[in-house]
C-alpha positions in Angstrom: 1.2 -4.4 -3.0 -1.1 -4.1 -5.9 -4.3 -5.8 -5.4 -6.7 -4.2 -7.9 -6.5 -5.7 -11.4 -5.0 -3.5 -14.1 -7.6 -4.1 -16.8 -10.6 -2.5 -15.1 -8.5 0.5 -14.0 -7.1 0.9 -17.5 -10.7 0.9 -18.9 -11.8 3.6 -16.5 -8.8 5.7 -17.3 -9.4 5.1 -21.0 -13.0 6.3 -20.7 -11.8 9.6 -19.2 -9.2 10.4 -22.0 -8.5 9.7 -25.6 -4.8 9.2 -25.1 -2.4 6.3 -24.8 -1.9 5.2 -21.2 1.2 3.4 -20.1 1.3 0.4 -17.9 3.3 2.4 -15.4 0.6 5.1 -15.3 -2.0 2.4 -14.6 0.2 0.9 -11.8 0.6 4.4 -10.3 -3.1 5.0 -10.4 -3.8 1.7 -8.7 -1.4 2.6 -5.9 -3.2 5.9 -5.4 -6.6 4.4 -5.5 -5.7 1.7 -3.0 -4.4 4.5 -0.7 -7.6 6.4 -1.0 -9.7 3.3 -0.3 -7.8 2.5 2.8 -8.0 6.1 4.1 -11.7 6.4 3.5 -12.4 2.9 5.0 -10.5 3.9 8.1 -12.4 7.1 8.5 -15.7 5.3 7.7 -15.0 2.9 10.5 -14.6 5.8 13.0 -17.9 7.1 11.8 -19.6 3.7 12.2 -18.1 3.3 15.7 -19.3 6.7 16.8 -22.8 5.6 15.7 -22.4 2.5 17.8 -22.0 0.1 15.0 -19.2 -2.4 13.9 -20.4 -2.5 10.3 -19.4 0.2 7.8 -22.4 1.2 5.7 -22.7 3.1 2.4 -23.8 6.1 4.4 -20.5 6.1 6.4 -18.6 6.0 3.2 -20.7 8.7 1.6 -20.3 10.8 4.8 -16.5 10.5 4.6 -16.4 11.2 0.9 -18.5 14.4 1.4 -16.2 15.5 4.2 -13.1 15.1 2.1 -14.7 17.1 -0.8 -15.0 20.2 1.5 
């Protein structure tokens, strides 16, 4: 289920390249982005819980993103 709006995703994609971008490409990007957001959020929650918190902070998200870059 697509929840992110197409227009902002299209604009971000358009900033990256000077090419035409199809609606289906935008929709596929949204699907991928939503999966990534969910995955990072789940891992950030685990980091917050290990720190004894119920609230995910920016530091938790940054920590997870840095781990996935490695």
